[in-house]
mmCIF file of the protein (N, C-alpha, C, O) and its ligand, coordinates in Angstrom:
data_MODEL
# 
_entry.id   MODEL 
# 
loop_
_entity.id 
_entity.type 
_entity.pdbx_number_of_molecules 
1 polymer     1 
2 non-polymer 1 
# 
_entity_poly.entity_id                      1 
_entity_poly.type                           'polypeptide(L)' 
_entity_poly.nstd_linkage                   no 
_entity_poly.nstd_monomer                   no 
_entity_poly.pdbx_seq_one_letter_code       
;(UNK)(UNK)(UNK)(UNK)(UNK)(UNK)(UNK)(UNK)(UNK)(UNK)(UNK)(UNK)(UNK)(UNK)(UNK)(UNK)
(UNK)(UNK)(UNK)(UNK)(UNK)(UNK)(UNK)(UNK)(UNK)(UNK)(UNK)(UNK)(UNK)(UNK)(UNK)(UNK)
(UNK)(UNK)(UNK)(UNK)(UNK)(UNK)(UNK)(UNK)(UNK)(UNK)(UNK)(UNK)(UNK)(UNK)(UNK)
;
_entity_poly.pdbx_seq_one_letter_code_can   XXXXXXXXXXXXXXXXXXXXXXXXXXXXXXXXXXXXXXXXXXXXXXX 
_entity_poly.pdbx_strand_id                 A 
# 
loop_
_entity_poly_seq.entity_id 
_entity_poly_seq.num 
_entity_poly_seq.mon_id 
_entity_poly_seq.hetero 
1 1  UNK n 
1 2  UNK n 
1 3  UNK n 
1 4  UNK n 
1 5  UNK n 
1 6  UNK n 
1 7  UNK n 
1 8  UNK n 
1 9  UNK n 
1 10 UNK n 
1 11 UNK n 
1 12 UNK n 
1 13 UNK n 
1 14 UNK n 
1 15 UNK n 
1 16 UNK n 
1 17 UNK n 
1 18 UNK n 
1 19 UNK n 
1 20 UNK n 
1 21 UNK n 
1 22 UNK n 
1 23 UNK n 
1 24 UNK n 
1 25 UNK n 
1 26 UNK n 
1 27 UNK n 
1 28 UNK n 
1 29 UNK n 
1 30 UNK n 
1 31 UNK n 
1 32 UNK n 
1 33 UNK n 
1 34 UNK n 
1 35 UNK n 
1 36 UNK n 
1 37 UNK n 
1 38 UNK n 
1 39 UNK n 
1 40 UNK n 
1 41 UNK n 
1 42 UNK n 
1 43 UNK n 
1 44 UNK n 
1 45 UNK n 
1 46 UNK n 
1 47 UNK n 
# 
loop_
_struct_asym.id 
_struct_asym.entity_id 
A 1 
B 2 
# 
loop_
_chem_comp.id 
_chem_comp.type 
_chem_comp.mon_nstd_flag 
UNK 'L-peptide linking' . 
ZN  non-polymer         . 
# 
_pdbx_entity_nonpoly.entity_id   2 
_pdbx_entity_nonpoly.name        ? 
_pdbx_entity_nonpoly.comp_id     ZN 
# 
_pdbx_nonpoly_scheme.asym_id         B 
_pdbx_nonpoly_scheme.entity_id       2 
_pdbx_nonpoly_scheme.mon_id          ZN 
_pdbx_nonpoly_scheme.ndb_seq_num     1 
_pdbx_nonpoly_scheme.pdb_seq_num     101 
_pdbx_nonpoly_scheme.auth_seq_num    101 
_pdbx_nonpoly_scheme.pdb_mon_id      ZN 
_pdbx_nonpoly_scheme.auth_mon_id     ZN 
_pdbx_nonpoly_scheme.pdb_strand_id   A 
_pdbx_nonpoly_scheme.pdb_ins_code    . 
# 
loop_
_atom_site.group_PDB 
_atom_site.id 
_atom_site.type_symbol 
_atom_site.label_atom_id 
_atom_site.label_alt_id 
_atom_site.label_comp_id 
_atom_site.label_asym_id 
_atom_site.label_entity_id 
_atom_site.label_seq_id 
_atom_site.pdbx_PDB_ins_code 
_atom_site.Cartn_x 
_atom_site.Cartn_y 
_atom_site.Cartn_z 
_atom_site.occupancy 
_atom_site.B_iso_or_equiv 
_atom_site.pdbx_formal_charge 
_atom_site.auth_seq_id 
_atom_site.auth_comp_id 
_atom_site.auth_asym_id 
_atom_site.auth_atom_id 
_atom_site.pdbx_PDB_model_num 
ATOM   1   N  N  . UNK A 1 1  ? 46.630 140.903 53.638 1.00 0.00 ? 1   UNK A N  1 
ATOM   2   C  CA . UNK A 1 1  ? 46.492 142.317 53.019 1.00 0.00 ? 1   UNK A CA 1 
ATOM   3   C  C  . UNK A 1 1  ? 46.261 143.246 53.870 1.00 0.00 ? 1   UNK A C  1 
ATOM   4   O  O  . UNK A 1 1  ? 45.647 143.114 54.928 1.00 0.00 ? 1   UNK A O  1 
ATOM   5   N  N  . UNK A 1 2  ? 46.813 144.363 53.378 1.00 0.00 ? 2   UNK A N  1 
ATOM   6   C  CA . UNK A 1 2  ? 46.655 145.573 54.322 1.00 0.00 ? 2   UNK A CA 1 
ATOM   7   C  C  . UNK A 1 2  ? 45.243 146.124 54.277 1.00 0.00 ? 2   UNK A C  1 
ATOM   8   O  O  . UNK A 1 2  ? 44.539 146.046 53.269 1.00 0.00 ? 2   UNK A O  1 
ATOM   9   N  N  . UNK A 1 3  ? 44.909 146.614 55.276 1.00 0.00 ? 3   UNK A N  1 
ATOM   10  C  CA . UNK A 1 3  ? 43.547 147.370 55.417 1.00 0.00 ? 3   UNK A CA 1 
ATOM   11  C  C  . UNK A 1 3  ? 43.627 148.783 54.818 1.00 0.00 ? 3   UNK A C  1 
ATOM   12  O  O  . UNK A 1 3  ? 44.469 149.632 55.109 1.00 0.00 ? 3   UNK A O  1 
ATOM   13  N  N  . UNK A 1 4  ? 42.566 148.911 53.889 1.00 0.00 ? 4   UNK A N  1 
ATOM   14  C  CA . UNK A 1 4  ? 42.628 150.227 53.087 1.00 0.00 ? 4   UNK A CA 1 
ATOM   15  C  C  . UNK A 1 4  ? 41.461 150.924 53.524 1.00 0.00 ? 4   UNK A C  1 
ATOM   16  O  O  . UNK A 1 4  ? 40.560 150.364 54.148 1.00 0.00 ? 4   UNK A O  1 
ATOM   17  N  N  . UNK A 1 5  ? 41.453 152.244 53.184 1.00 0.00 ? 5   UNK A N  1 
ATOM   18  C  CA . UNK A 1 5  ? 40.242 153.234 53.162 1.00 0.00 ? 5   UNK A CA 1 
ATOM   19  C  C  . UNK A 1 5  ? 40.033 153.783 51.850 1.00 0.00 ? 5   UNK A C  1 
ATOM   20  O  O  . UNK A 1 5  ? 40.888 154.020 50.997 1.00 0.00 ? 5   UNK A O  1 
ATOM   21  N  N  . UNK A 1 6  ? 38.846 153.946 51.797 1.00 0.00 ? 6   UNK A N  1 
ATOM   22  C  CA . UNK A 1 6  ? 38.510 154.791 50.302 1.00 0.00 ? 6   UNK A CA 1 
ATOM   23  C  C  . UNK A 1 6  ? 37.992 156.258 50.732 1.00 0.00 ? 6   UNK A C  1 
ATOM   24  O  O  . UNK A 1 6  ? 37.012 156.464 51.448 1.00 0.00 ? 6   UNK A O  1 
ATOM   25  N  N  . UNK A 1 7  ? 38.772 157.171 50.202 1.00 0.00 ? 7   UNK A N  1 
ATOM   26  C  CA . UNK A 1 7  ? 38.448 158.559 50.188 1.00 0.00 ? 7   UNK A CA 1 
ATOM   27  C  C  . UNK A 1 7  ? 37.041 158.894 49.865 1.00 0.00 ? 7   UNK A C  1 
ATOM   28  O  O  . UNK A 1 7  ? 36.623 158.630 48.738 1.00 0.00 ? 7   UNK A O  1 
ATOM   29  N  N  . UNK A 1 8  ? 36.253 159.462 50.763 1.00 0.00 ? 8   UNK A N  1 
ATOM   30  C  CA . UNK A 1 8  ? 34.799 159.786 50.322 1.00 0.00 ? 8   UNK A CA 1 
ATOM   31  C  C  . UNK A 1 8  ? 34.648 160.812 49.389 1.00 0.00 ? 8   UNK A C  1 
ATOM   32  O  O  . UNK A 1 8  ? 33.583 161.075 48.830 1.00 0.00 ? 8   UNK A O  1 
ATOM   33  N  N  . UNK A 1 9  ? 35.844 161.470 49.194 1.00 0.00 ? 9   UNK A N  1 
ATOM   34  C  CA . UNK A 1 9  ? 35.773 162.740 48.369 1.00 0.00 ? 9   UNK A CA 1 
ATOM   35  C  C  . UNK A 1 9  ? 36.204 162.367 46.861 1.00 0.00 ? 9   UNK A C  1 
ATOM   36  O  O  . UNK A 1 9  ? 35.485 162.691 45.915 1.00 0.00 ? 9   UNK A O  1 
ATOM   37  N  N  . UNK A 1 10 ? 37.322 161.724 46.700 1.00 0.00 ? 10  UNK A N  1 
ATOM   38  C  CA . UNK A 1 10 ? 37.903 161.331 45.451 1.00 0.00 ? 10  UNK A CA 1 
ATOM   39  C  C  . UNK A 1 10 ? 37.947 159.794 45.077 1.00 0.00 ? 10  UNK A C  1 
ATOM   40  O  O  . UNK A 1 10 ? 38.361 159.288 44.034 1.00 0.00 ? 10  UNK A O  1 
ATOM   41  N  N  . UNK A 1 11 ? 37.499 159.279 46.021 1.00 0.00 ? 11  UNK A N  1 
ATOM   42  C  CA . UNK A 1 11 ? 37.218 157.575 45.867 1.00 0.00 ? 11  UNK A CA 1 
ATOM   43  C  C  . UNK A 1 11 ? 38.559 156.877 45.733 1.00 0.00 ? 11  UNK A C  1 
ATOM   44  O  O  . UNK A 1 11 ? 38.612 155.709 45.346 1.00 0.00 ? 11  UNK A O  1 
ATOM   45  N  N  . UNK A 1 12 ? 39.572 157.530 46.026 1.00 0.00 ? 12  UNK A N  1 
ATOM   46  C  CA . UNK A 1 12 ? 40.813 156.936 45.972 1.00 0.00 ? 12  UNK A CA 1 
ATOM   47  C  C  . UNK A 1 12 ? 41.082 155.988 47.125 1.00 0.00 ? 12  UNK A C  1 
ATOM   48  O  O  . UNK A 1 12 ? 40.858 156.321 48.289 1.00 0.00 ? 12  UNK A O  1 
ATOM   49  N  N  . UNK A 1 13 ? 41.553 154.834 46.792 1.00 0.00 ? 13  UNK A N  1 
ATOM   50  C  CA . UNK A 1 13 ? 41.992 153.635 47.826 1.00 0.00 ? 13  UNK A CA 1 
ATOM   51  C  C  . UNK A 1 13 ? 43.180 153.529 48.158 1.00 0.00 ? 13  UNK A C  1 
ATOM   52  O  O  . UNK A 1 13 ? 44.013 153.221 47.305 1.00 0.00 ? 13  UNK A O  1 
ATOM   53  N  N  . UNK A 1 14 ? 43.530 153.749 49.431 1.00 0.00 ? 14  UNK A N  1 
ATOM   54  C  CA . UNK A 1 14 ? 44.962 153.703 49.821 1.00 0.00 ? 14  UNK A CA 1 
ATOM   55  C  C  . UNK A 1 14 ? 45.230 152.991 51.221 1.00 0.00 ? 14  UNK A C  1 
ATOM   56  O  O  . UNK A 1 14 ? 44.296 152.940 52.022 1.00 0.00 ? 14  UNK A O  1 
ATOM   57  N  N  . UNK A 1 15 ? 46.387 152.474 51.528 1.00 0.00 ? 15  UNK A N  1 
ATOM   58  C  CA . UNK A 1 15 ? 46.479 151.807 52.729 1.00 0.00 ? 15  UNK A CA 1 
ATOM   59  C  C  . UNK A 1 15 ? 46.101 152.573 53.899 1.00 0.00 ? 15  UNK A C  1 
ATOM   60  O  O  . UNK A 1 15 ? 46.374 153.773 53.875 1.00 0.00 ? 15  UNK A O  1 
ATOM   61  N  N  . UNK A 1 16 ? 45.564 152.131 54.844 1.00 0.00 ? 16  UNK A N  1 
ATOM   62  C  CA . UNK A 1 16 ? 45.081 152.992 55.909 1.00 0.00 ? 16  UNK A CA 1 
ATOM   63  C  C  . UNK A 1 16 ? 46.348 153.508 56.842 1.00 0.00 ? 16  UNK A C  1 
ATOM   64  O  O  . UNK A 1 16 ? 46.355 154.648 57.305 1.00 0.00 ? 16  UNK A O  1 
ATOM   65  N  N  . UNK A 1 17 ? 47.282 152.684 57.044 1.00 0.00 ? 17  UNK A N  1 
ATOM   66  C  CA . UNK A 1 17 ? 48.458 153.119 57.932 1.00 0.00 ? 17  UNK A CA 1 
ATOM   67  C  C  . UNK A 1 17 ? 49.243 154.087 57.311 1.00 0.00 ? 17  UNK A C  1 
ATOM   68  O  O  . UNK A 1 17 ? 50.102 154.657 57.983 1.00 0.00 ? 17  UNK A O  1 
ATOM   69  N  N  . UNK A 1 18 ? 49.065 154.406 55.967 1.00 0.00 ? 18  UNK A N  1 
ATOM   70  C  CA . UNK A 1 18 ? 49.776 155.597 55.316 1.00 0.00 ? 18  UNK A CA 1 
ATOM   71  C  C  . UNK A 1 18 ? 49.065 156.905 55.508 1.00 0.00 ? 18  UNK A C  1 
ATOM   72  O  O  . UNK A 1 18 ? 49.614 157.957 55.181 1.00 0.00 ? 18  UNK A O  1 
ATOM   73  N  N  . UNK A 1 19 ? 47.951 156.873 55.990 1.00 0.00 ? 19  UNK A N  1 
ATOM   74  C  CA . UNK A 1 19 ? 47.072 158.069 55.966 1.00 0.00 ? 19  UNK A CA 1 
ATOM   75  C  C  . UNK A 1 19 ? 46.694 158.357 57.425 1.00 0.00 ? 19  UNK A C  1 
ATOM   76  O  O  . UNK A 1 19 ? 46.445 159.531 57.697 1.00 0.00 ? 19  UNK A O  1 
ATOM   77  N  N  . UNK A 1 20 ? 46.629 157.560 58.268 1.00 0.00 ? 20  UNK A N  1 
ATOM   78  C  CA . UNK A 1 20 ? 46.219 157.819 59.625 1.00 0.00 ? 20  UNK A CA 1 
ATOM   79  C  C  . UNK A 1 20 ? 47.145 158.397 60.458 1.00 0.00 ? 20  UNK A C  1 
ATOM   80  O  O  . UNK A 1 20 ? 48.247 157.867 60.604 1.00 0.00 ? 20  UNK A O  1 
ATOM   81  N  N  . UNK A 1 21 ? 46.810 159.540 61.095 1.00 0.00 ? 21  UNK A N  1 
ATOM   82  C  CA . UNK A 1 21 ? 47.671 160.184 62.227 1.00 0.00 ? 21  UNK A CA 1 
ATOM   83  C  C  . UNK A 1 21 ? 47.147 159.983 63.522 1.00 0.00 ? 21  UNK A C  1 
ATOM   84  O  O  . UNK A 1 21 ? 46.114 160.580 63.824 1.00 0.00 ? 21  UNK A O  1 
ATOM   85  N  N  . UNK A 1 22 ? 47.767 159.144 64.433 1.00 0.00 ? 22  UNK A N  1 
ATOM   86  C  CA . UNK A 1 22 ? 47.197 159.061 65.637 1.00 0.00 ? 22  UNK A CA 1 
ATOM   87  C  C  . UNK A 1 22 ? 47.896 160.213 66.587 1.00 0.00 ? 22  UNK A C  1 
ATOM   88  O  O  . UNK A 1 22 ? 49.122 160.294 66.662 1.00 0.00 ? 22  UNK A O  1 
ATOM   89  N  N  . UNK A 1 23 ? 47.105 161.007 67.233 1.00 0.00 ? 23  UNK A N  1 
ATOM   90  C  CA . UNK A 1 23 ? 47.521 162.013 68.082 1.00 0.00 ? 23  UNK A CA 1 
ATOM   91  C  C  . UNK A 1 23 ? 47.610 161.659 69.557 1.00 0.00 ? 23  UNK A C  1 
ATOM   92  O  O  . UNK A 1 23 ? 47.007 160.669 69.972 1.00 0.00 ? 23  UNK A O  1 
ATOM   93  N  N  . UNK A 1 24 ? 48.249 162.332 70.272 1.00 0.00 ? 24  UNK A N  1 
ATOM   94  C  CA . UNK A 1 24 ? 48.476 162.047 71.688 1.00 0.00 ? 24  UNK A CA 1 
ATOM   95  C  C  . UNK A 1 24 ? 47.305 161.899 72.476 1.00 0.00 ? 24  UNK A C  1 
ATOM   96  O  O  . UNK A 1 24 ? 47.257 161.083 73.396 1.00 0.00 ? 24  UNK A O  1 
ATOM   97  N  N  . UNK A 1 25 ? 46.228 162.741 72.129 1.00 0.00 ? 25  UNK A N  1 
ATOM   98  C  CA . UNK A 1 25 ? 44.808 162.822 72.692 1.00 0.00 ? 25  UNK A CA 1 
ATOM   99  C  C  . UNK A 1 25 ? 44.013 161.615 72.061 1.00 0.00 ? 25  UNK A C  1 
ATOM   100 O  O  . UNK A 1 25 ? 42.805 161.590 72.298 1.00 0.00 ? 25  UNK A O  1 
ATOM   101 N  N  . UNK A 1 26 ? 44.532 160.652 71.315 1.00 0.00 ? 26  UNK A N  1 
ATOM   102 C  CA . UNK A 1 26 ? 43.914 159.586 70.665 1.00 0.00 ? 26  UNK A CA 1 
ATOM   103 C  C  . UNK A 1 26 ? 42.960 159.934 69.668 1.00 0.00 ? 26  UNK A C  1 
ATOM   104 O  O  . UNK A 1 26 ? 42.178 159.100 69.213 1.00 0.00 ? 26  UNK A O  1 
ATOM   105 N  N  . UNK A 1 27 ? 42.983 161.123 69.307 1.00 0.00 ? 27  UNK A N  1 
ATOM   106 C  CA . UNK A 1 27 ? 42.174 161.490 68.042 1.00 0.00 ? 27  UNK A CA 1 
ATOM   107 C  C  . UNK A 1 27 ? 42.975 160.872 66.878 1.00 0.00 ? 27  UNK A C  1 
ATOM   108 O  O  . UNK A 1 27 ? 44.186 160.653 66.890 1.00 0.00 ? 27  UNK A O  1 
ATOM   109 N  N  . UNK A 1 28 ? 42.181 160.645 65.950 1.00 0.00 ? 28  UNK A N  1 
ATOM   110 C  CA . UNK A 1 28 ? 42.940 159.912 64.727 1.00 0.00 ? 28  UNK A CA 1 
ATOM   111 C  C  . UNK A 1 28 ? 42.328 160.803 63.553 1.00 0.00 ? 28  UNK A C  1 
ATOM   112 O  O  . UNK A 1 28 ? 41.143 161.101 63.409 1.00 0.00 ? 28  UNK A O  1 
ATOM   113 N  N  . UNK A 1 29 ? 43.367 161.146 62.778 1.00 0.00 ? 29  UNK A N  1 
ATOM   114 C  CA . UNK A 1 29 ? 42.970 162.063 61.627 1.00 0.00 ? 29  UNK A CA 1 
ATOM   115 C  C  . UNK A 1 29 ? 43.385 161.435 60.347 1.00 0.00 ? 29  UNK A C  1 
ATOM   116 O  O  . UNK A 1 29 ? 44.529 161.019 60.166 1.00 0.00 ? 29  UNK A O  1 
ATOM   117 N  N  . UNK A 1 30 ? 42.346 161.366 59.375 1.00 0.00 ? 30  UNK A N  1 
ATOM   118 C  CA . UNK A 1 30 ? 42.509 160.624 58.214 1.00 0.00 ? 30  UNK A CA 1 
ATOM   119 C  C  . UNK A 1 30 ? 42.802 161.790 57.070 1.00 0.00 ? 30  UNK A C  1 
ATOM   120 O  O  . UNK A 1 30 ? 41.960 162.659 56.841 1.00 0.00 ? 30  UNK A O  1 
ATOM   121 N  N  . UNK A 1 31 ? 44.031 161.731 56.396 1.00 0.00 ? 31  UNK A N  1 
ATOM   122 C  CA . UNK A 1 31 ? 44.233 162.694 55.449 1.00 0.00 ? 31  UNK A CA 1 
ATOM   123 C  C  . UNK A 1 31 ? 44.627 162.046 54.168 1.00 0.00 ? 31  UNK A C  1 
ATOM   124 O  O  . UNK A 1 31 ? 45.587 161.281 54.077 1.00 0.00 ? 31  UNK A O  1 
ATOM   125 N  N  . UNK A 1 32 ? 43.771 162.416 53.089 1.00 0.00 ? 32  UNK A N  1 
ATOM   126 C  CA . UNK A 1 32 ? 44.002 161.796 51.737 1.00 0.00 ? 32  UNK A CA 1 
ATOM   127 C  C  . UNK A 1 32 ? 45.254 162.420 51.135 1.00 0.00 ? 32  UNK A C  1 
ATOM   128 O  O  . UNK A 1 32 ? 45.419 163.639 51.068 1.00 0.00 ? 32  UNK A O  1 
ATOM   129 N  N  . UNK A 1 33 ? 46.094 161.547 50.717 1.00 0.00 ? 33  UNK A N  1 
ATOM   130 C  CA . UNK A 1 33 ? 47.319 161.988 50.086 1.00 0.00 ? 33  UNK A CA 1 
ATOM   131 C  C  . UNK A 1 33 ? 47.044 162.510 48.608 1.00 0.00 ? 33  UNK A C  1 
ATOM   132 O  O  . UNK A 1 33 ? 47.922 163.119 47.996 1.00 0.00 ? 33  UNK A O  1 
ATOM   133 N  N  . UNK A 1 34 ? 45.876 162.268 48.094 1.00 0.00 ? 34  UNK A N  1 
ATOM   134 C  CA . UNK A 1 34 ? 45.541 162.641 46.932 1.00 0.00 ? 34  UNK A CA 1 
ATOM   135 C  C  . UNK A 1 34 ? 44.855 163.864 46.644 1.00 0.00 ? 34  UNK A C  1 
ATOM   136 O  O  . UNK A 1 34 ? 45.241 164.611 45.745 1.00 0.00 ? 34  UNK A O  1 
ATOM   137 N  N  . UNK A 1 35 ? 43.864 164.105 47.354 1.00 0.00 ? 35  UNK A N  1 
ATOM   138 C  CA . UNK A 1 35 ? 43.033 165.442 47.288 1.00 0.00 ? 35  UNK A CA 1 
ATOM   139 C  C  . UNK A 1 35 ? 43.221 166.204 48.409 1.00 0.00 ? 35  UNK A C  1 
ATOM   140 O  O  . UNK A 1 35 ? 42.887 167.388 48.355 1.00 0.00 ? 35  UNK A O  1 
ATOM   141 N  N  . UNK A 1 36 ? 43.719 165.731 49.474 1.00 0.00 ? 36  UNK A N  1 
ATOM   142 C  CA . UNK A 1 36 ? 43.970 166.581 50.729 1.00 0.00 ? 36  UNK A CA 1 
ATOM   143 C  C  . UNK A 1 36 ? 42.839 166.393 51.550 1.00 0.00 ? 36  UNK A C  1 
ATOM   144 O  O  . UNK A 1 36 ? 42.854 167.048 52.592 1.00 0.00 ? 36  UNK A O  1 
ATOM   145 N  N  . UNK A 1 37 ? 41.762 165.592 51.330 1.00 0.00 ? 37  UNK A N  1 
ATOM   146 C  CA . UNK A 1 37 ? 40.573 165.677 52.225 1.00 0.00 ? 37  UNK A CA 1 
ATOM   147 C  C  . UNK A 1 37 ? 40.969 165.204 53.825 1.00 0.00 ? 37  UNK A C  1 
ATOM   148 O  O  . UNK A 1 37 ? 41.728 164.299 54.173 1.00 0.00 ? 37  UNK A O  1 
ATOM   149 N  N  . UNK A 1 38 ? 40.382 165.904 54.447 1.00 0.00 ? 38  UNK A N  1 
ATOM   150 C  CA . UNK A 1 38 ? 40.820 165.800 55.910 1.00 0.00 ? 38  UNK A CA 1 
ATOM   151 C  C  . UNK A 1 38 ? 39.399 165.265 56.793 1.00 0.00 ? 38  UNK A C  1 
ATOM   152 O  O  . UNK A 1 38 ? 38.305 165.820 56.691 1.00 0.00 ? 38  UNK A O  1 
ATOM   153 N  N  . UNK A 1 39 ? 39.622 164.325 57.482 1.00 0.00 ? 39  UNK A N  1 
ATOM   154 C  CA . UNK A 1 39 ? 38.473 163.890 58.371 1.00 0.00 ? 39  UNK A CA 1 
ATOM   155 C  C  . UNK A 1 39 ? 39.016 163.228 59.827 1.00 0.00 ? 39  UNK A C  1 
ATOM   156 O  O  . UNK A 1 39 ? 39.953 162.438 59.938 1.00 0.00 ? 39  UNK A O  1 
ATOM   157 N  N  . UNK A 1 40 ? 38.289 163.690 60.760 1.00 0.00 ? 40  UNK A N  1 
ATOM   158 C  CA . UNK A 1 40 ? 38.711 163.605 61.999 1.00 0.00 ? 40  UNK A CA 1 
ATOM   159 C  C  . UNK A 1 40 ? 37.916 162.357 62.719 1.00 0.00 ? 40  UNK A C  1 
ATOM   160 O  O  . UNK A 1 40 ? 36.785 162.068 62.326 1.00 0.00 ? 40  UNK A O  1 
ATOM   161 N  N  . UNK A 1 41 ? 38.467 161.717 63.657 1.00 0.00 ? 41  UNK A N  1 
ATOM   162 C  CA . UNK A 1 41 ? 37.842 160.551 64.443 1.00 0.00 ? 41  UNK A CA 1 
ATOM   163 C  C  . UNK A 1 41 ? 37.051 159.606 63.590 1.00 0.00 ? 41  UNK A C  1 
ATOM   164 O  O  . UNK A 1 41 ? 35.846 159.401 63.734 1.00 0.00 ? 41  UNK A O  1 
ATOM   165 N  N  . UNK A 1 42 ? 37.888 159.000 62.615 1.00 0.00 ? 42  UNK A N  1 
ATOM   166 C  CA . UNK A 1 42 ? 37.081 158.110 61.667 1.00 0.00 ? 42  UNK A CA 1 
ATOM   167 C  C  . UNK A 1 42 ? 37.013 156.565 62.424 1.00 0.00 ? 42  UNK A C  1 
ATOM   168 O  O  . UNK A 1 42 ? 36.255 155.683 62.020 1.00 0.00 ? 42  UNK A O  1 
ATOM   169 N  N  . UNK A 1 43 ? 37.756 156.429 63.359 1.00 0.00 ? 43  UNK A N  1 
ATOM   170 C  CA . UNK A 1 43 ? 37.740 155.095 64.068 1.00 0.00 ? 43  UNK A CA 1 
ATOM   171 C  C  . UNK A 1 43 ? 37.100 155.231 65.414 1.00 0.00 ? 43  UNK A C  1 
ATOM   172 O  O  . UNK A 1 43 ? 37.427 155.962 66.348 1.00 0.00 ? 43  UNK A O  1 
ATOM   173 N  N  . UNK A 1 44 ? 36.085 154.340 65.312 1.00 0.00 ? 44  UNK A N  1 
ATOM   174 C  CA . UNK A 1 44 ? 35.227 154.308 66.657 1.00 0.00 ? 44  UNK A CA 1 
ATOM   175 C  C  . UNK A 1 44 ? 35.675 153.128 67.493 1.00 0.00 ? 44  UNK A C  1 
ATOM   176 O  O  . UNK A 1 44 ? 36.218 152.112 67.059 1.00 0.00 ? 44  UNK A O  1 
ATOM   177 N  N  . UNK A 1 45 ? 35.356 153.418 68.825 1.00 0.00 ? 45  UNK A N  1 
ATOM   178 C  CA . UNK A 1 45 ? 36.049 152.332 69.783 1.00 0.00 ? 45  UNK A CA 1 
ATOM   179 C  C  . UNK A 1 45 ? 34.967 151.231 69.597 1.00 0.00 ? 45  UNK A C  1 
ATOM   180 O  O  . UNK A 1 45 ? 33.792 151.399 69.270 1.00 0.00 ? 45  UNK A O  1 
ATOM   181 N  N  . UNK A 1 46 ? 35.629 150.043 69.882 1.00 0.00 ? 46  UNK A N  1 
ATOM   182 C  CA . UNK A 1 46 ? 34.839 148.842 69.917 1.00 0.00 ? 46  UNK A CA 1 
ATOM   183 C  C  . UNK A 1 46 ? 33.995 148.757 71.134 1.00 0.00 ? 46  UNK A C  1 
ATOM   184 O  O  . UNK A 1 46 ? 34.500 149.222 72.156 1.00 0.00 ? 46  UNK A O  1 
ATOM   185 N  N  . UNK A 1 47 ? 32.848 148.268 71.214 1.00 0.00 ? 47  UNK A N  1 
ATOM   186 C  CA . UNK A 1 47 ? 31.957 148.189 72.234 1.00 0.00 ? 47  UNK A CA 1 
ATOM   187 C  C  . UNK A 1 47 ? 31.112 149.542 72.452 1.00 0.00 ? 47  UNK A C  1 
ATOM   188 O  O  . UNK A 1 47 ? 30.268 149.605 73.346 1.00 0.00 ? 47  UNK A O  1 
HETATM 189 ZN ZN . ZN  B 2 .  ? 40.759 161.955 48.390 1.00 0.00 2 101 ZN  A ZN 1 
# 
């Protein structure tokens, strides 16, 4: 199964790979395709 993420705003569940944009500075931005909710740095480094 694909990992999914639930939008905290509209509660829509979508495949995470479709929503995450990894930038060159390693910031990761989550953008909901449904409501347009934007959230930065949702992935934390392990350890
Ligand atoms: Zn949403």
